[in-house]
C-alpha positions in Angstrom: 16.3 0.0 6.7 13.7 2.3 5.3 10.9 3.7 7.4 7.5 2.6 6.3 5.7 -0.7 5.9 7.8 -3.7 4.8 4.9 -5.6 3.3 4.1 -7.7 0.3 1.3 -9.3 -1.6 1.2 -13.0 -2.5 -1.6 -15.0 -4.1 -1.7 -17.9 -1.5 0.5 -17.4 1.5 -1.3 -16.8 4.7 -1.6 -13.2 5.9 1.1 -12.5 8.5 3.6 -14.8 6.9 7.1 -13.3 7.0 9.4 -13.8 4.0 13.1 -12.9 3.4 13.2 -11.5 -0.1 16.6 -11.2 -1.8 17.4 -9.3 -5.0 19.4 -11.7 -7.2 21.1 -8.8 -8.9 22.7 -7.1 -5.9 22.3 -9.6 -3.0 20.3 -7.1 -0.8 17.5 -8.6 1.2 14.6 -7.5 3.3 12.1 -9.3 5.6 8.5 -8.5 4.6 5.0 -9.5 6.0 2.3 -10.7 3.7 -0.7 -8.4 4.1 -2.5 -8.5 0.7 -3.4 -10.7 -2.3 -1.7 -10.4 -5.7 0.0 -9.7 -7.9 -2.4 -10.5 -10.7 0.1 -10.0 -13.6 1.3 -13.2 -15.2 4.8 -14.2 -14.3 5.0 -12.2 -11.1 4.9 -13.9 -7.7 5.3 -11.1 -5.2 4.3 -7.4 -5.1 6.5 -5.5 -2.6 5.6 -2.3 -0.8 7.6 0.7 -2.0 9.6 0.7 1.3 10.6 -3.0 0.8 11.5 -2.4 -2.9 13.6 0.6 -1.9 15.5 -1.6 0.7 16.6 -4.1 -1.9 17.3 -1.5 -4.6 14.6 -2.2 -7.1 12.5 1.0 -7.1 14.1 2.4 -10.2 13.6 -0.7 -12.3 10.1 -1.5 -10.9 10.7 -5.2 -11.2 13.6 -7.5 -10.2 14.5 -11.2 -10.2 14.3 -12.2 -6.6 14.3 -15.3 -4.4 12.4 -15.7 -1.2 12.1 -17.9 1.8 9.6 -18.2 4.5 11.1 -17.1 7.8 7.9 -17.3 10.0 4.5 -18.6 9.0 1.1 -18.0 10.6 
């Protein structure tokens, strides 16, 4: 796992909610904590921190098709 903050932005989930985010292309996953609002670009649901994006192998592409599930909610 990368050092750094494993966080993400979501428009409506409560701050502190933990999600398991899985990159559909390579199957890699990471658990992130919601700490911000966004993304505000149509068609996007999550905005991952660089550390989280790096863990699931999507830094080079910038975007990826992912699935996510809540693992702990506030």
